[in-house]
N, C-alpha and C positions, 0 to 999 in steps of 0.2 A: 508491500499500499503506499504512495507516495502522497510526501510530508505539504507541510504550504511553499517549502524550501524550494517544488517542483514547477508553482504556478505566477506563474510573471504578474498574474492577475490580485493577489495578493500578496501582501508587505504587513510581515509585525507589527508591532508596535514598540518602537524606541525607546532606552533610558533616557537616547541624549533630547526627546526632541520633546520638548514641555515647557509652558511655562504659569507663573503663579500671575493672579489678579485681586489685591488687597482693596474693598469697594467703598475703605473709607481712605478717611487723607493721607495719612502722614505715615502710610509709604509707598503712595503711588510711585515715589521721586529716586524707589530703588530698589523697584521691581527685577533694575538691568542687571545686580548686585548676586543675587540670589546663583550662590549656585548646583548645594542640594534637598530637597527638598522626598515626602517620605508622603505615598500616596495613603490614604484614610488605610486604617485597623482595624475591624471587631473582633472581639470575642461576643464568644455565645456560652452564657453557663449551661452548666448539670444539674439537677436536682436530683435527688432519686431518693426513693420510693422501697418502701421495705415490705412484704408482704409477706405471711410466712418465712421460711427459708429463703425467699428467693430477695433480686432486690431489680428493680426496675427503674431503668433512667431514664430520661424525660428532659429537651432540649428548655432551658430556662428566656435567664434577659439576654439582651443582647447590650453589648456595651463598647463604645466606642474609645480606642484605647489614644494615649499620645502620641502626637505624631513630632519629627527636630526637621528645623529649615536651616541651614546655611547661607550666612551672609559671605560673599567677601568682604573685608570692614574698606570701602575707601572714604577718600577725602573729601571727594566733591560729589553732590552733595553727600553732609562727613555720616556713615554709617550709626556710628555710637552714638553723637548729638539725637540721628532718629529716632534710634531705642527710648533715648533719656527722655525726648517729648512725646513717645508714648507712654510712658510710667507716669510722664507725666499729665500726663491730658487722663490717662487712664485715672486720677484719682490723690499722684504717693506723691506727697508736697517733706520735703529734710526739717523732718521736725525741729520746731523754733520756738514753742512759744508747749509748754504743756497741756496750758486750754483749748490747742487746736482737736479740732473733732474733725473735721474731714479726711474718708478712707478712698481706696480701691474698689473702684466699680462694675463688676460686669457689664453694665448700660456707659458706663463710661467707655470700659473698654470699646465696646465696640462700636461707639461712636468715634472710636482711634483708628480700629483699624477695619472695621465695618466685614465684610463674612470675608473668604481667602475661601476662590476658586481656583480650583489646581486644574488642565490642561493639557493634557497628550497632543499631542495633533502631530498630523499627517507630513512628506516632504514637504508639502507644499504650503502649512502652515494653517491649515483648517483643522479645527474640534475635532478627534474623533470620541475623542472620551474627555468625560470633565466634571469633575465631583466639588460640590460645596461645600464648605465642610459650616455649618451657621453657630452662631455665638462663641465667636475662638477666642483666646484669653492667652499672653504668654505666664508659664509659670516658670519657666528659666532659662535666663536670659543670661550668660558665658560670653562677655567684649572678648577672648581673647588670652592668647599666652606670648610675651616678651622674652623675643631668646638672639643671644648673640651668633654663636653657633648656626642663626639659620635664616635663610634666608624668603619664607616660605609670605605668599600676601597673612596680614592678622583674620580670624575667621570669626564674628558672630556667627555662635548657635541660640538658636532661639526651644525652645519643649513649647507647644504649642495645646492647649488639651481643646476640647468642644465639645455643642451640648449631644450635635448629632453629623453625619455628615450625608446627600445624597447623589449621586449616581445620575444624571445628568445630561446623558447620552444624547449623538445626532441619530442616528436609527430609532425606528421603534418595533422591538422586538416584541412578540408575543409573549404575556406572562400570563403562567398557569392559574 
């Protein structure tokens, strides 16, 4: 039986053909600096039911797992400063007063980064797979490491938590 590689009409999805779109205003200037992103990950739990001497397993809840993004730390626009702007817009303030009551909030994060759209594209740049991550926020921002013995580009890594993801492909696939 021949595989997809023997048919010229079928093109496999490639890891290097993708783009990320942030629907909020804060990261639109930094899209070109993205080096790597995970596609959504889902985990389905299992529930075990005991009946007499037997165990029966049933699917449980679907839980969306965190994803990671890696940016090249560029100077113009300054990637580090943009990440700082995002955390500030999300509600973080440097403590300057013991009576300060403002805190980070989910709605504020949404206003800063919006939803995240991850698209895989074909050789012509047309979307062939589109994922939308709803209500995302950063749970971990690593601003990189400095090392005199290394000439690599500094990377900013972010962990993204989100409520759910939706696959909005271009094809109308029949679903059972």
